[in-house]
Each structure stands twice: as structure tokens, then as C-alpha cells.
C-alpha positions as CSV (number, residue, x, y, z in Angstrom):
1,M,17.8,-31.6,-5.1
2,E,20.4,-30.0,-2.8
3,K,20.2,-26.5,-1.3
4,K,23.1,-25.3,-3.4
5,D,21.5,-26.5,-6.7
6,Y,18.2,-25.0,-5.7
7,K,19.8,-21.7,-4.8
8,K,21.6,-21.6,-8.2
9,I,18.3,-22.1,-10.0
10,V,16.5,-19.4,-7.9
11,D,19.4,-16.9,-8.5
12,K,19.3,-17.6,-12.2
13,H,15.6,-16.8,-12.5
14,K,15.5,-14.0,-9.9
15,P,14.7,-10.6,-11.5
16,Y,17.3,-8.0,-10.7
17,E,16.4,-4.3,-10.6
18,N,18.6,-1.5,-11.7
19,R,18.7,0.6,-8.5
20,F,20.5,3.5,-10.1
21,F,17.9,3.7,-12.9
22,N,15.1,3.5,-10.3
23,A,16.6,6.2,-8.2
24,V,17.0,8.5,-11.2
25,I,13.4,7.9,-12.2
26,A,12.1,8.4,-8.7
27,F,14.1,11.6,-8.5
28,L,12.8,13.0,-11.8
29,V,9.2,12.0,-11.0
30,G,9.3,13.4,-7.5
31,G,10.9,16.6,-8.9
32,G,8.1,16.7,-11.5
33,I,5.5,16.5,-8.8
34,G,7.3,19.3,-7.0
35,I,7.2,21.4,-10.2
36,I,3.5,20.7,-10.6
37,S,2.9,21.5,-7.0
38,Q,4.6,24.9,-7.4
39,A,2.7,25.6,-10.6
40,L,-0.6,24.8,-8.8
41,T,0.3,27.0,-5.9
42,D,1.2,29.9,-8.2
43,F,-2.0,29.3,-10.2
44,Y,-4.2,29.5,-7.1
45,F,-2.2,32.5,-5.7
46,C,-2.4,34.6,-8.9
47,M,-5.6,33.5,-10.6
48,F,-7.9,33.4,-7.5
49,N,-6.0,36.1,-5.4
50,L,-5.6,33.7,-2.5
51,S,-3.0,34.0,0.2
52,L,0.0,31.9,-0.1
53,K,-1.1,29.7,2.9
54,D,-4.5,29.1,1.3
55,S,-2.9,28.4,-2.1
56,Y,-0.8,25.6,-0.5
57,G,-3.9,24.1,1.0
58,Y,-5.7,24.1,-2.4
59,M,-2.6,22.6,-4.1
60,I,-2.6,19.7,-1.6
61,I,-6.3,19.1,-2.1
62,T,-5.8,19.1,-5.9
63,L,-2.9,16.5,-5.6
64,I,-5.0,14.3,-3.3
65,F,-8.0,14.5,-5.6
66,F,-6.0,13.5,-8.7
67,A,-4.2,10.7,-6.8
68,C,-7.6,9.3,-5.6
69,L,-9.1,9.7,-9.1
70,F,-6.2,7.9,-10.8
71,T,-6.3,5.1,-8.1
72,A,-10.0,4.6,-8.7
73,L,-9.5,4.5,-12.5
74,G,-6.6,2.0,-12.1
75,F,-3.8,4.2,-13.5
76,F,-1.9,4.9,-10.3
77,D,-0.6,1.4,-9.6
78,K,0.9,1.2,-13.1
79,W,2.5,4.6,-12.7
80,V,4.0,3.5,-9.3
81,N,5.5,0.4,-10.8
82,F,7.4,2.7,-13.1
83,A,8.1,5.7,-10.9
84,K,8.6,3.8,-7.5
85,C,9.1,6.3,-4.6
86,G,8.7,9.3,-6.8
87,L,5.0,8.9,-6.5
88,I,4.7,7.1,-3.2
89,I,6.7,9.5,-1.0
90,P,4.7,12.7,-1.6
91,I,1.1,13.2,-0.4
92,T,-0.1,11.4,-3.4
93,G,1.2,8.1,-2.0
94,F,-0.7,8.6,1.2
95,A,-3.9,9.4,-0.7
96,H,-3.3,6.3,-2.9
97,S,-3.0,4.1,0.2
98,V,-6.2,5.3,1.7
99,M,-8.2,5.1,-1.6
100,S,-6.9,1.7,-2.5
101,A,-7.9,0.3,0.9
102,A,-11.4,1.9,0.5
103,L,-11.8,0.4,-2.9
104,E,-10.6,-3.0,-1.8
105,F,-13.2,-3.3,1.0
106,K,-16.1,-1.5,-0.5
107,S,-17.9,-4.8,-1.2
108,E,-18.2,-5.4,2.5
109,G,-20.3,-2.3,3.1
110,L,-19.7,1.2,4.4
111,I,-19.3,0.4,8.1
112,Y,-17.5,-3.0,8.2
113,G,-15.8,-2.6,4.9
114,V,-14.7,0.9,4.1
115,G,-15.1,2.4,7.6
116,S,-13.1,-0.2,9.4
117,N,-10.4,-0.8,6.8
118,I,-9.8,2.6,5.1
119,F,-6.7,3.4,7.2
120,K,-5.4,-0.2,7.1
121,L,-2.3,0.9,5.1
122,A,-2.1,4.5,6.2
123,G,-2.8,4.0,9.9
124,S,0.8,3.3,10.7
125,V,1.9,6.4,9.0
126,I,-0.6,8.5,10.9
127,F,0.3,6.8,14.2
128,Y,4.1,7.2,13.9
129,G,3.6,10.8,12.5
130,I,1.7,11.7,15.7
131,V,4.1,10.0,18.0
132,S,7.2,11.5,16.4
133,A,5.6,15.0,16.3
134,S,4.7,14.6,20.0
135,I,8.2,13.6,20.9
136,F,9.7,16.5,18.9
137,G,7.3,18.9,20.5
138,A,8.2,17.8,24.0
139,V,11.9,18.0,23.3
140,R,11.5,21.5,21.8
141,F,9.4,22.6,24.8
142,L,12.1,21.3,27.2
143,L,14.9,22.9,25.3
144,F,13.4,26.2,24.3
145,G,10.8,26.7,27.0
146,G,7.7,26.6,24.7
147,V,8.9,29.5,22.5
């Protein structure tokens, strides 16, 4: 079989995604997470009489808890297949990457399995976050004199 014929067969059976539909779904789901986040912040602020700063912390903890719970129960992967970046970009995606790595390597033990592999997916995010924050901080210090 020639390359052109093979390429035609591959292109014929290759699944195509509707990028506009995916973008709209990601936008709506991400916006929904934003609405839920604001509702949680308001709930903690009003019901428990916390400061706004503390309410943000509890909201993030709540989102991380539910992302880890849904990952452990097997729901989160199915939701991500539908919502795409709407669930992966917020803090829920980071929690999912850590929890899924921990679940994948739990059979190898706590030290060599979970401990050494838990940040396998999220490690690069942490690393580049620290590097970019350091560069930004150095530039800000040089431009504004540490103010």
C-alpha cells in the first residue's frame, strides 16, 4: 500500500472534534466552577463569619476535596472527557493530577509508589510556577525597588 492510499484511509477514520463546541463547553463549565467558587466563598464568609481571605482558603480546600473525591470514585475522568479544559484549568485539575498519580501507584507502597510518584504529573506545573514566579519577582524588584 502506498503512502497516499494509507493516508486517505487514516484520514477517513480519524475522529474530528468540534473545537467551537469544545470551547463553549469549557467556557460554560469553567464559568460554572467560578460561580460555585463564589457561592462557596460567600457561604463561608456569611455563615461562619470568616474573613474574606479565610473564606477563599476554605473554598479552595473544598474544591480540592471534591476533585480528589470524584477522582477516587472514578467520575472526574468522565467529566473531563466532556468538559475538557473547563475542569482541568482550575485548581480542580491540579488536584486531579496529584490524586490520579497517587491512585495509580498505590499498589507499589507508600514510599516507592505514592511518595515517589505523586507529583509525576503535577511536578512540572509546580516547577515552572516557582521558576516563573521567581523571574517575575526579580523583575519587579529591579523595576520597582522591592516596593
